[in-house]
C-alpha positions as a Markdown table, in Angstrom:
| # | Residue | x | y | z |
|---|---|---|---|---|
| 1 | Met | -35.1 | -47.8 | -29.5 |
| 2 | Ser | -38.0 | -47.7 | -27.1 |
| 3 | Arg | -38.7 | -44.7 | -24.8 |
| 4 | Gln | -37.7 | -46.6 | -21.7 |
| 5 | Glu | -34.3 | -47.5 | -23.3 |
| 6 | Arg | -33.8 | -43.8 | -24.2 |
| 7 | Thr | -34.7 | -42.8 | -20.7 |
| 8 | Arg | -32.2 | -45.3 | -19.2 |
| 9 | Gly | -29.5 | -44.0 | -21.6 |
| 10 | Ile | -30.1 | -40.4 | -20.4 |
| 11 | Leu | -29.9 | -41.5 | -16.8 |
| 12 | Arg | -26.6 | -43.4 | -17.5 |
| 13 | Arg | -25.1 | -40.3 | -19.1 |
| 14 | Arg | -26.3 | -38.2 | -16.2 |
| 15 | Ala | -24.7 | -40.6 | -13.8 |
| 16 | Ala | -21.4 | -40.5 | -15.8 |
| 17 | Thr | -21.6 | -36.7 | -15.8 |
| 18 | Ser | -22.2 | -36.7 | -12.0 |
| 19 | Met | -19.2 | -39.0 | -11.5 |
| 20 | Val | -17.0 | -36.6 | -13.5 |
| 21 | Ser | -18.4 | -33.7 | -11.4 |
| 22 | Arg | -17.6 | -35.5 | -8.2 |
| 23 | Arg | -14.1 | -36.5 | -9.3 |
| 24 | Phe | -13.0 | -33.3 | -11.0 |
| 25 | Thr | -15.4 | -30.4 | -10.9 |
| 26 | Leu | -16.1 | -30.3 | -7.2 |
| 27 | Pro | -12.5 | -30.7 | -6.1 |
| 28 | Ala | -11.6 | -27.9 | -8.5 |
| 29 | Gln | -14.3 | -25.7 | -7.0 |
| 30 | Arg | -13.0 | -26.4 | -3.5 |
| 31 | Phe | -9.5 | -25.7 | -4.7 |
| 32 | Ile | -10.2 | -22.3 | -6.1 |
| 33 | Gln | -12.2 | -21.3 | -3.0 |
| 34 | Thr | -9.2 | -21.6 | -0.7 |
| 35 | Glu | -7.7 | -18.5 | 0.7 |
| 36 | Thr | -4.3 | -19.5 | -0.4 |
| 37 | Val | -5.2 | -19.4 | -4.1 |
| 38 | Ser | -7.2 | -16.2 | -3.9 |
| 39 | Gly | -4.4 | -14.5 | -1.9 |
| 40 | Leu | -1.9 | -15.6 | -4.5 |
| 41 | Val | -3.9 | -14.2 | -7.4 |
| 42 | Leu | -4.3 | -10.9 | -5.5 |
| 43 | Leu | -0.6 | -10.8 | -5.0 |
| 44 | Leu | 0.2 | -11.5 | -8.6 |
| 45 | Ala | -2.2 | -8.7 | -9.7 |
| 46 | Ala | -0.6 | -6.2 | -7.4 |
| 47 | Leu | 2.9 | -7.2 | -8.6 |
| 48 | Ala | 1.7 | -6.9 | -12.2 |
| 49 | Gly | 0.6 | -3.3 | -11.5 |
| 50 | Ile | 3.9 | -2.4 | -10.0 |
| 51 | Val | 5.9 | -4.0 | -12.9 |
| 52 | Trp | 3.7 | -2.2 | -15.4 |
| 53 | Val | 4.1 | 1.2 | -13.9 |
| 54 | Asn | 7.9 | 0.8 | -13.7 |
| 55 | Ser | 8.2 | -0.5 | -17.3 |
| 56 | Pro | 8.7 | 1.4 | -20.6 |
| 57 | Trp | 4.9 | 1.0 | -21.1 |
| 58 | Ser | 4.0 | 3.0 | -17.9 |
| 59 | Asp | 2.0 | 5.6 | -19.9 |
| 60 | Ser | -0.3 | 2.9 | -21.2 |
| 61 | Tyr | -1.1 | 1.9 | -17.5 |
| 62 | His | -2.2 | 5.5 | -16.7 |
| 63 | Asp | -4.0 | 5.9 | -20.0 |
| 64 | Leu | -6.0 | 2.7 | -19.4 |
| 65 | Trp | -7.4 | 3.7 | -16.1 |
| 66 | Ala | -8.1 | 7.2 | -17.3 |
| 67 | Ile | -10.5 | 6.0 | -19.9 |
| 68 | Thr | -13.9 | 7.5 | -19.3 |
| 69 | Leu | -17.1 | 5.4 | -19.4 |
| 70 | Thr | -20.7 | 6.7 | -19.3 |
| 71 | Met | -23.8 | 4.9 | -18.1 |
| 72 | Asp | -27.0 | 6.7 | -19.2 |
| 73 | Leu | -30.2 | 5.1 | -17.9 |
| 74 | His | -32.2 | 8.3 | -18.0 |
| 75 | Val | -32.9 | 8.0 | -14.3 |
| 76 | Val | -29.1 | 7.6 | -13.6 |
| 77 | Asp | -26.5 | 9.3 | -15.7 |
| 78 | Leu | -22.9 | 8.5 | -14.6 |
| 79 | Thr | -19.6 | 9.4 | -16.1 |
| 80 | Glu | -16.4 | 8.1 | -14.4 |
| 81 | Asp | -13.0 | 6.9 | -15.4 |
| 82 | Leu | -12.2 | 3.2 | -15.4 |
| 83 | Arg | -10.5 | 3.2 | -12.0 |
| 84 | His | -13.6 | 4.8 | -10.4 |
| 85 | Trp | -15.9 | 2.2 | -12.0 |
| 86 | Val | -13.7 | -0.5 | -10.5 |
| 87 | Asn | -13.6 | 1.1 | -7.1 |
| 88 | Asp | -17.1 | 2.4 | -6.9 |
| 89 | Ala | -19.1 | -0.2 | -8.8 |
| 90 | Leu | -17.3 | -3.6 | -9.1 |
| 91 | Met | -16.0 | -3.5 | -5.5 |
| 92 | Val | -19.7 | -3.4 | -4.3 |
| 93 | Phe | -19.7 | -7.1 | -5.0 |
| 94 | Phe | -16.7 | -7.6 | -2.8 |
| 95 | Phe | -18.4 | -5.8 | 0.1 |
| 96 | Leu | -21.6 | -7.6 | -0.6 |
| 97 | Val | -19.8 | -10.9 | 0.0 |
| 98 | Ala | -18.2 | -9.4 | 3.1 |
| 99 | Gly | -21.6 | -8.4 | 4.4 |
| 100 | Met | -23.0 | -11.9 | 3.8 |
| 101 | Glu | -20.0 | -13.4 | 5.5 |
| 102 | Ile | -20.6 | -11.2 | 8.5 |
| 103 | Lys | -24.3 | -12.1 | 8.5 |
| 104 | Arg | -23.5 | -15.9 | 8.3 |
| 105 | Glu | -21.0 | -15.7 | 11.2 |
| 106 | Leu | -23.3 | -13.7 | 13.3 |
| 107 | Val | -26.3 | -16.1 | 12.8 |
| 108 | His | -24.6 | -19.5 | 12.6 |
| 109 | Gly | -20.9 | -19.1 | 12.9 |
| 110 | Glu | -18.3 | -18.3 | 15.5 |
| 111 | Leu | -19.8 | -14.9 | 16.2 |
| 112 | Ser | -23.2 | -16.2 | 17.2 |
| 113 | Asp | -21.9 | -17.1 | 20.7 |
| 114 | Arg | -21.2 | -14.0 | 22.7 |
| 115 | Arg | -18.5 | -15.7 | 24.8 |
| 116 | Gln | -16.7 | -16.9 | 21.7 |
| 117 | Ala | -17.2 | -13.6 | 19.8 |
| 118 | Ile | -16.0 | -11.2 | 22.6 |
| 119 | Leu | -12.3 | -12.3 | 22.4 |
| 120 | Pro | -11.8 | -11.5 | 18.7 |
| 121 | Ala | -14.0 | -8.5 | 19.0 |
| 122 | Thr | -11.8 | -6.9 | 21.7 |
| 123 | Ala | -8.7 | -8.0 | 19.8 |
| 124 | Ala | -10.0 | -6.3 | 16.7 |
| 125 | Leu | -10.7 | -3.1 | 18.7 |
| 126 | Gly | -7.1 | -2.9 | 19.8 |
| 127 | Gly | -5.9 | -3.7 | 16.4 |
| 128 | Met | -7.8 | -0.8 | 15.0 |
| 129 | Ala | -7.3 | 1.8 | 17.7 |
| 130 | Leu | -3.6 | 1.6 | 18.3 |
| 131 | Pro | -2.6 | 1.8 | 14.5 |
| 132 | Ala | -4.9 | 4.8 | 14.1 |
| 133 | Leu | -3.2 | 6.5 | 17.1 |
| 134 | Ile | 0.2 | 5.7 | 15.8 |
| 135 | Phe | -0.6 | 7.1 | 12.4 |
| 136 | Leu | -1.9 | 10.3 | 14.0 |
| 137 | Ala | 1.3 | 10.6 | 16.1 |
| 138 | Phe | 3.2 | 10.9 | 12.8 |
| 139 | Asn | 0.6 | 13.0 | 10.9 |
| 140 | Ala | -1.5 | 15.1 | 13.2 |
| 141 | Gly | -1.5 | 18.7 | 12.0 |
| 142 | His | 0.0 | 17.7 | 8.6 |
| 143 | Ala | -1.5 | 17.1 | 5.2 |
| 144 | Gly | -1.9 | 13.4 | 5.7 |
| 145 | Gln | -3.9 | 13.4 | 8.9 |
| 146 | Asp | -7.1 | 12.3 | 7.2 |
| 147 | Gly | -5.5 | 8.9 | 6.4 |
| 148 | Trp | -5.8 | 7.7 | 10.0 |
| 149 | Gly | -8.2 | 5.0 | 8.9 |
| 150 | Ile | -5.8 | 3.4 | 6.5 |
| 151 | Pro | -3.7 | 1.2 | 8.9 |
| 152 | Met | -6.8 | -0.1 | 10.7 |
| 153 | Ala | -7.7 | -2.7 | 8.1 |
| 154 | Thr | -6.8 | -6.4 | 7.8 |
| 155 | Asp | -7.0 | -8.2 | 4.4 |
| 156 | Thr | -8.8 | -11.5 | 5.2 |
| 157 | Ala | -7.7 | -13.3 | 2.0 |
| 158 | Phe | -4.1 | -12.4 | 2.3 |
| 159 | Ala | -3.9 | -13.1 | 6.0 |
| 160 | Leu | -5.6 | -16.5 | 5.9 |
| 161 | Gly | -3.7 | -17.3 | 2.7 |
| 162 | Val | -0.4 | -16.8 | 4.5 |
| 163 | Leu | -1.6 | -18.8 | 7.5 |
| 164 | Ala | -2.7 | -21.7 | 5.3 |
| 165 | Phe | 0.6 | -21.7 | 3.4 |
| 166 | Ala | 3.0 | -21.1 | 6.3 |
| 167 | Ala | 1.3 | -23.2 | 9.0 |
| 168 | Pro | -0.9 | -25.9 | 7.6 |
| 169 | Arg | -0.7 | -27.9 | 10.9 |
| 170 | Ile | -1.5 | -25.1 | 13.2 |
| 171 | Pro | -4.5 | -25.7 | 15.5 |
| 172 | Pro | -7.8 | -24.8 | 13.7 |
| 173 | Glu | -8.7 | -22.5 | 16.6 |
| 174 | Val | -6.0 | -20.1 | 15.4 |
| 175 | Arg | -7.6 | -19.8 | 11.9 |
| 176 | Val | -11.1 | -19.3 | 13.5 |
| 177 | Phe | -9.7 | -16.6 | 15.7 |
| 178 | Leu | -8.0 | -14.8 | 12.8 |
| 179 | Leu | -11.1 | -15.1 | 10.7 |
| 180 | Ala | -13.3 | -13.7 | 13.4 |
| 181 | Leu | -10.8 | -10.9 | 14.1 |
| 182 | Ala | -10.7 | -10.0 | 10.4 |
| 183 | Ile | -14.5 | -9.9 | 10.3 |
| 184 | Phe | -14.8 | -7.5 | 13.2 |
| 185 | Asp | -12.0 | -5.6 | 11.6 |
| 186 | Asp | -14.1 | -5.4 | 8.4 |
| 187 | Ile | -17.1 | -4.2 | 10.4 |
| 188 | Gly | -15.1 | -1.4 | 12.0 |
| 189 | Ala | -13.6 | -0.4 | 8.7 |
| 190 | Leu | -17.0 | -0.2 | 7.1 |
| 191 | Val | -18.4 | 1.9 | 9.9 |
| 192 | Ile | -15.5 | 4.3 | 9.6 |
| 193 | Ile | -15.8 | 4.5 | 5.8 |
| 194 | Ala | -19.5 | 5.3 | 6.1 |
| 195 | Ile | -19.1 | 7.9 | 8.9 |
| 196 | Phe | -15.8 | 9.6 | 8.4 |
| 197 | Tyr | -15.1 | 9.2 | 4.7 |
| 198 | Ala | -18.4 | 10.4 | 3.3 |
| 199 | Gly | -18.7 | 13.4 | 1.0 |
| 200 | Asp | -21.2 | 16.1 | 1.0 |
| 201 | Leu | -24.4 | 14.4 | 2.1 |
| 202 | Ser | -27.6 | 14.5 | 0.1 |
| 203 | Phe | -30.4 | 13.7 | 2.5 |
| 204 | Glu | -32.9 | 13.3 | -0.4 |
| 205 | Ala | -30.8 | 10.5 | -1.9 |
| 206 | Ile | -30.3 | 8.9 | 1.6 |
| 207 | Gly | -34.1 | 8.9 | 2.0 |
| 208 | Val | -34.5 | 7.2 | -1.4 |
| 209 | Ala | -31.9 | 4.6 | -0.4 |
| 210 | Ala | -33.7 | 4.0 | 3.0 |
| 211 | Ala | -37.0 | 3.6 | 1.2 |
| 212 | Leu | -35.5 | 1.1 | -1.2 |
| 213 | Leu | -34.0 | -0.9 | 1.6 |
| 214 | Ala | -37.4 | -0.9 | 3.3 |
| 215 | Leu | -38.8 | -2.3 | 0.1 |
| 216 | Ile | -36.3 | -5.1 | 0.1 |
| 217 | Ile | -37.3 | -6.0 | 3.7 |
| 218 | Leu | -41.0 | -5.9 | 2.6 |
| 219 | Met | -40.2 | -8.2 | -0.3 |
| 220 | Arg | -38.6 | -10.7 | 2.1 |
| 221 | Gln | -41.6 | -10.6 | 4.4 |
| 222 | Met | -43.9 | -11.2 | 1.5 |
| 223 | Gly | -41.9 | -14.3 | 0.6 |
| 224 | Val | -40.4 | -13.1 | -2.7 |
| 225 | Val | -37.6 | -15.6 | -3.5 |
| 226 | Ser | -36.8 | -14.8 | -7.1 |
| 227 | Leu | -33.4 | -13.1 | -7.5 |
| 228 | Ala | -34.4 | -10.7 | -10.3 |
| 229 | Pro | -36.5 | -8.3 | -8.3 |
| 230 | Tyr | -33.7 | -8.0 | -5.7 |
| 231 | Leu | -31.1 | -7.3 | -8.4 |
| 232 | Val | -33.2 | -4.4 | -9.8 |
| 233 | Val | -33.9 | -2.9 | -6.3 |
| 234 | Gly | -30.3 | -3.6 | -5.3 |
| 235 | Phe | -29.0 | -1.7 | -8.3 |
| 236 | Ala | -31.3 | 1.2 | -7.4 |
| 237 | Val | -29.9 | 1.2 | -3.8 |
| 238 | Trp | -26.4 | 1.4 | -5.2 |
| 239 | Ala | -27.3 | 4.4 | -7.4 |
| 240 | Ala | -29.0 | 6.2 | -4.5 |
| 241 | Phe | -25.9 | 5.7 | -2.3 |
| 242 | Leu | -23.7 | 7.0 | -5.2 |
| 243 | Glu | -25.7 | 10.2 | -5.2 |
| 244 | Ser | -26.0 | 10.4 | -1.4 |
| 245 | Gly | -22.3 | 11.2 | -0.6 |
| 246 | Ile | -21.9 | 7.9 | 1.3 |
| 247 | His | -19.6 | 5.6 | -0.5 |
| 248 | Pro | -21.7 | 3.3 | -2.7 |
| 249 | Thr | -19.8 | 0.2 | -1.6 |
| 250 | Ile | -21.7 | 0.5 | 1.8 |
| 251 | Ala | -24.8 | -0.5 | -0.2 |
| 252 | Gly | -23.1 | -3.8 | -0.8 |
| 253 | Val | -22.5 | -4.4 | 2.9 |
| 254 | Ile | -26.1 | -3.5 | 3.9 |
| 255 | Leu | -27.6 | -5.7 | 1.1 |
| 256 | Gly | -25.3 | -8.5 | 2.4 |
| 257 | Leu | -26.5 | -8.1 | 5.9 |
| 258 | Leu | -30.2 | -8.1 | 4.7 |
| 259 | Thr | -29.6 | -11.4 | 2.9 |
| 260 | Pro | -31.3 | -14.3 | 4.8 |
| 261 | Ala | -28.8 | -16.6 | 6.5 |
| 262 | Thr | -31.5 | -19.3 | 7.3 |
| 263 | Ala | -33.0 | -21.6 | 4.7 |
| 264 | Arg | -36.8 | -21.5 | 4.0 |
| 265 | Leu | -37.0 | -25.3 | 4.6 |
| 266 | Pro | -35.3 | -27.0 | 7.5 |
| 267 | Lys | -32.7 | -29.6 | 6.5 |
| 268 | Glu | -34.6 | -32.1 | 8.7 |
| 269 | Asp | -37.5 | -32.0 | 6.2 |
| 270 | Phe | -35.3 | -32.4 | 3.1 |
| 271 | Leu | -35.2 | -36.2 | 3.1 |
| 272 | Arg | -38.9 | -36.6 | 3.6 |
| 273 | His | -39.8 | -34.3 | 0.7 |
| 274 | Ala | -36.9 | -35.7 | -1.4 |
| 275 | Asp | -38.2 | -39.3 | -0.9 |
| 276 | Ser | -41.7 | -38.2 | -2.0 |
| 277 | Leu | -40.4 | -36.5 | -5.1 |
| 278 | Asn | -38.2 | -39.4 | -5.9 |
| 279 | Asp | -41.2 | -41.7 | -5.8 |
| 280 | Asp | -43.1 | -39.4 | -8.1 |
| 281 | Phe | -40.2 | -39.3 | -10.5 |
| 282 | Arg | -39.9 | -43.1 | -10.6 |
| 283 | Gln | -43.6 | -43.5 | -11.2 |
| 284 | Ala | -43.6 | -41.0 | -14.0 |
| 285 | Leu | -40.8 | -42.9 | -15.7 |
| 286 | Ala | -42.6 | -46.2 | -15.3 |
| 287 | Arg | -45.7 | -44.6 | -16.9 |
| 288 | Glu | -43.5 | -42.9 | -19.6 |
| 289 | Asp | -45.0 | -39.6 | -18.5 |
| 290 | Glu | -42.2 | -37.2 | -19.4 |
| 291 | Gly | -44.2 | -34.1 | -18.4 |
| 292 | Arg | -44.7 | -35.4 | -14.9 |
| 293 | Ala | -41.1 | -36.5 | -14.7 |
| 294 | Asp | -39.8 | -33.1 | -15.7 |
| 295 | Tyr | -42.2 | -31.5 | -13.1 |
| 296 | Ala | -40.7 | -33.8 | -10.4 |
| 297 | Leu | -37.2 | -32.8 | -11.4 |
| 298 | Gly | -38.1 | -29.1 | -11.2 |
| 299 | Glu | -39.6 | -29.7 | -7.7 |
| 300 | Met | -36.4 | -31.4 | -6.7 |
| 301 | Glu | -34.4 | -28.4 | -7.8 |
| 302 | Glu | -36.7 | -26.1 | -5.9 |
| 303 | Leu | -36.3 | -28.3 | -2.9 |
| 304 | Val | -32.5 | -28.1 | -3.0 |
| 305 | Val | -32.6 | -24.3 | -3.3 |
| 306 | Ser | -35.1 | -24.0 | -0.5 |
| 307 | Thr | -32.9 | -26.1 | 1.9 |
| 308 | Glu | -29.8 | -23.9 | 1.3 |
| 309 | Pro | -29.6 | -20.5 | 3.0 |
| 310 | Pro | -29.5 | -17.6 | 0.5 |
| 311 | Thr | -26.2 | -16.3 | 2.0 |
| 312 | Glu | -24.5 | -19.7 | 1.3 |
| 313 | Arg | -25.8 | -19.9 | -2.3 |
| 314 | Leu | -24.9 | -16.3 | -3.2 |
| 315 | Gln | -21.5 | -16.5 | -1.6 |
| 316 | Arg | -20.7 | -19.7 | -3.6 |
| 317 | Leu | -21.9 | -18.0 | -6.8 |
| 318 | Leu | -20.0 | -14.7 | -6.1 |
| 319 | His | -16.8 | -16.1 | -4.5 |
| 320 | Ala | -15.0 | -16.9 | -7.8 |
| 321 | Pro | -15.7 | -13.7 | -9.7 |
| 322 | Thr | -15.0 | -11.5 | -6.6 |
| 323 | Ser | -11.8 | -13.3 | -5.5 |
| 324 | Phe | -10.4 | -14.0 | -9.0 |
| 325 | Val | -11.6 | -11.1 | -11.1 |
| 326 | Ile | -12.9 | -8.1 | -9.2 |
| 327 | Val | -10.4 | -7.9 | -6.3 |
| 328 | Pro | -7.4 | -8.6 | -8.5 |
| 329 | Leu | -8.6 | -6.0 | -10.9 |
| 330 | Phe | -8.9 | -3.5 | -8.0 |
| 331 | Ala | -5.3 | -4.4 | -7.0 |
| 332 | Leu | -4.1 | -3.9 | -10.6 |
| 333 | Ala | -5.9 | -0.5 | -10.8 |
| 334 | Asn | -4.6 | 0.8 | -7.5 |
| 335 | Ser | -1.1 | -0.7 | -7.1 |
| 336 | Gly | 0.7 | 1.5 | -9.6 |
| 337 | Leu | 3.8 | 2.3 | -7.5 |
| 338 | Asp | 6.6 | 4.3 | -9.1 |
| 339 | Phe | 9.9 | 3.0 | -7.8 |
| 340 | Ser | 12.0 | 5.6 | -9.7 |
| 341 | Gly | 14.7 | 7.2 | -7.6 |
| 342 | Ser | 12.9 | 10.5 | -6.7 |
| 343 | Ala | 9.5 | 8.8 | -6.1 |
| 344 | Leu | 11.0 | 6.2 | -3.8 |
| 345 | Gln | 13.0 | 8.7 | -1.9 |
| 346 | Asp | 10.0 | 10.9 | -1.3 |
| 347 | Ser | 7.9 | 8.0 | -0.1 |
| 348 | Leu | 10.6 | 6.8 | 2.3 |
| 349 | Ala | 10.7 | 10.3 | 3.9 |
| 350 | Ser | 6.9 | 10.5 | 4.0 |
| 351 | Arg | 5.1 | 10.9 | 7.3 |
| 352 | Ile | 2.1 | 9.1 | 5.7 |
| 353 | Ala | 4.1 | 6.1 | 4.6 |
| 354 | Leu | 5.9 | 5.8 | 7.9 |
| 355 | Gly | 2.7 | 6.2 | 9.9 |
| 356 | Ile | 1.0 | 3.4 | 7.9 |
| 357 | Phe | 4.1 | 1.1 | 8.1 |
| 358 | Val | 4.5 | 1.4 | 11.8 |
| 359 | Gly | 0.7 | 1.4 | 12.4 |
| 360 | Leu | 0.2 | -1.8 | 10.5 |
| 361 | Leu | 3.3 | -3.7 | 11.5 |
| 362 | Val | 3.7 | -2.5 | 15.2 |
| 363 | Gly | 0.3 | -1.1 | 16.1 |
| 364 | Lys | -1.6 | -4.1 | 14.9 |
| 365 | Phe | 0.6 | -6.5 | 16.8 |
| 366 | Phe | 0.6 | -4.7 | 20.1 |
| 367 | Gly | -3.0 | -3.6 | 19.9 |
| 368 | Ile | -4.3 | -7.2 | 19.2 |
| 369 | Val | -2.0 | -8.9 | 21.8 |
| 370 | Ser | -2.6 | -6.4 | 24.6 |
| 371 | Phe | -6.4 | -6.1 | 24.1 |
| 372 | Thr | -6.6 | -9.9 | 24.0 |
| 373 | Trp | -4.6 | -10.2 | 27.2 |
| 374 | Ile | -6.8 | -7.6 | 28.9 |
| 375 | Ser | -10.0 | -9.4 | 27.8 |
| 376 | Val | -8.7 | -12.7 | 29.2 |
| 377 | Arg | -7.5 | -11.2 | 32.5 |
| 378 | Leu | -10.9 | -9.5 | 33.0 |
| 379 | Gly | -12.6 | -12.9 | 32.4 |
| 380 | Leu | -14.5 | -11.6 | 29.4 |
| 381 | Gly | -13.2 | -14.5 | 27.2 |
| 382 | Ala | -10.7 | -17.3 | 27.1 |
| 383 | Leu | -8.3 | -18.7 | 24.6 |
| 384 | Pro | -10.1 | -21.5 | 22.8 |
| 385 | Gly | -9.0 | -25.1 | 22.6 |
| 386 | Arg | -5.3 | -25.7 | 21.8 |
| 387 | Met | -4.6 | -22.0 | 21.1 |
| 388 | His | -1.8 | -20.4 | 23.1 |
| 389 | Trp | -0.4 | -16.9 | 23.5 |
| 390 | Arg | 2.3 | -17.6 | 20.9 |
| 391 | His | -0.6 | -18.3 | 18.4 |
| 392 | Val | -2.2 | -14.9 | 19.3 |
| 393 | Ala | 1.1 | -13.2 | 18.5 |
| 394 | Gly | 1.4 | -15.0 | 15.2 |
| 395 | Ala | -2.1 | -14.1 | 14.2 |
| 396 | Ala | -1.5 | -10.5 | 15.3 |
| 397 | Leu | 1.5 | -10.3 | 12.9 |
| 398 | Leu | -0.6 | -11.5 | 10.0 |
| 399 | Ala | -3.3 | -9.0 | 10.9 |
| 400 | Gly | -0.8 | -6.3 | 9.8 |
| 401 | Ile | -1.5 | -7.3 | 6.2 |
| 402 | Gly | -4.1 | -4.6 | 5.4 |
| 403 | Phe | -3.8 | -4.6 | 1.6 |
| 404 | Thr | -7.3 | -4.4 | 0.0 |
| 405 | Val | -9.3 | -2.3 | 2.4 |
| 406 | Ser | -6.2 | -0.1 | 3.3 |
| 407 | Leu | -5.8 | 0.7 | -0.4 |
| 408 | Phe | -9.5 | 1.4 | -0.6 |
| 409 | Val | -9.5 | 3.8 | 2.4 |
| 410 | Ala | -6.4 | 5.5 | 1.0 |
| 411 | Gly | -8.3 | 6.3 | -2.2 |
| 412 | Leu | -11.1 | 7.9 | -0.1 |
| 413 | Ala | -8.8 | 9.8 | 2.3 |
| 414 | Phe | -6.6 | 11.5 | -0.2 |
| 415 | Asp | -7.6 | 13.4 | -3.4 |
| 416 | Glu | -4.0 | 14.2 | -4.4 |
| 417 | Glu | -2.2 | 11.5 | -6.4 |
| 418 | Ser | 1.1 | 12.3 | -4.6 |
| 419 | Leu | -0.5 | 11.5 | -1.1 |
| 420 | Gln | -2.1 | 8.4 | -2.5 |
| 421 | Ala | 1.3 | 7.2 | -3.8 |
| 422 | Glu | 2.9 | 7.7 | -0.4 |
| 423 | Ala | 0.1 | 5.8 | 1.2 |
| 424 | Arg | 0.4 | 2.9 | -1.3 |
| 425 | Met | 4.1 | 2.7 | -0.6 |
| 426 | Gly | 3.5 | 2.5 | 3.2 |
| 427 | Ile | 0.8 | -0.2 | 2.7 |
| 428 | Phe | 3.0 | -2.3 | 0.4 |
| 429 | Ala | 6.0 | -2.1 | 2.7 |
| 430 | Ala | 3.9 | -3.0 | 5.8 |
| 431 | Cys | 2.1 | -5.9 | 4.1 |
| 432 | Leu | 5.4 | -7.3 | 2.8 |
| 433 | Ala | 7.0 | -7.1 | 6.2 |
| 434 | Ala | 4.0 | -8.5 | 8.1 |
| 435 | Gly | 3.6 | -11.3 | 5.6 |
| 436 | Ile | 7.3 | -12.4 | 5.8 |
| 437 | Ile | 7.7 | -12.0 | 9.5 |
| 438 | Gly | 4.3 | -13.6 | 10.2 |
| 439 | Ala | 5.0 | -16.5 | 7.8 |
| 440 | Ile | 8.3 | -17.3 | 9.5 |
| 441 | Ala | 6.9 | -17.0 | 13.0 |
| 442 | Leu | 3.9 | -19.3 | 12.1 |
| 443 | Arg | 6.1 | -21.8 | 10.3 |
| 444 | Leu | 8.2 | -22.1 | 13.5 |
| 445 | Leu | 5.0 | -22.4 | 15.6 |
| 446 | Ser | 3.6 | -25.0 | 13.3 |
| 447 | Arg | 6.8 | -27.1 | 13.7 |
| 448 | Ser | 6.7 | -26.7 | 17.5 |
| 449 | Asp | 3.0 | -27.8 | 17.6 |
| 450 | Ser | 3.8 | -30.8 | 15.5 |
| 451 | Asp | 6.7 | -31.8 | 17.8 |
| 452 | Ala | 4.4 | -31.4 | 20.8 |
| 453 | Ile | 1.8 | -33.7 | 19.2 |
| 454 | Glu | 4.4 | -36.3 | 18.4 |
| 455 | Val | 5.8 | -36.2 | 22.0 |
| 456 | Ser | 2.3 | -36.6 | 23.5 |
| 457 | Ala | 1.6 | -39.5 | 21.2 |
| 458 | Asp | 4.8 | -41.2 | 22.3 |
């Protein structure tokens, strides 16, 4: 067999592989990246934790997360139990993705236009302020008052997942509004975590973290594009935050915000360079110059990477492990609710649980709706497209699903396991109620929207 025949055979196999990828692999990737699936996996993980704790094997659940692991790198020596490794280390990747999502939306997305961003921003402000005030109304002056930040959060995956499941035909502006609201909600929650839930601060460690972040900015200015140096410095930033008293997951947010959201090469130049490289590749094949052909393929790969913003590439790489491994693992580690008679009775009578439940279910709804109404009345923003006030109400109900970040803040707010258990009970009850009520309301809204479209078509 001649070299040209071998080359044609390789190209045919690559074409067949590409066809399989287009037909099966890419649709599968799009499928697993939907909010519905990630929210479902998160729900199953949380339910697994609840079932485990209330089973005859409950001791094994507590023993598992109490396992101690040590990381000794001479410069950094850390010893934590398994739950803390999940909460303090693995969740950094979740917040890294959140930071990149915020950066992308601020640069290219819905938040890049001030007029479009101000409506969900004010809605998020109301959806954070009123729940916190309601919680303090129940808990001010009591042992649980430090948990005021718990009902301020919205779980983006859960909320968008319920929206996609319950109202697939709802106007797309509603999804955009809820997504933008959740992003501003995340920003507020992260600021609160950094400021109000920090431990004893080490200004020396903070200085080291600041110097390392400055190094990352310098590397960007120097044109360093290899991922390896950023991974090394990023790990050092996380370790410095861990020693600083500021929760180390904030390092993930800052690193996400520092990730470029603009490609090095404009998309308009892609075809011009791709045509030139394609010609080089064809000529190399005609001359049977395998070295030149491989070089052209490498240049094509570099061209593709240069045309894609780093935030997009990293989010695509990290989405599956964060959504389907890290966050469900976090839910499993932190959802151990004891539903035995005494524990359930204590939680139902708890100021903490009640404050969280009313804050998330009632405070979120009225805070978002009222602040959105005020913003529109003052002329600061307008409801986009086909979105109506009933859609704002439906989105506000779903915003009461504060699962992931609410559990995270509860772990920071309370050291006592009994207080954390009460907080978890309130979070679960509120998320369940908000999810069911929101799904029913949005299902009805979706039907009314479909009926309106059909009537207008007739």
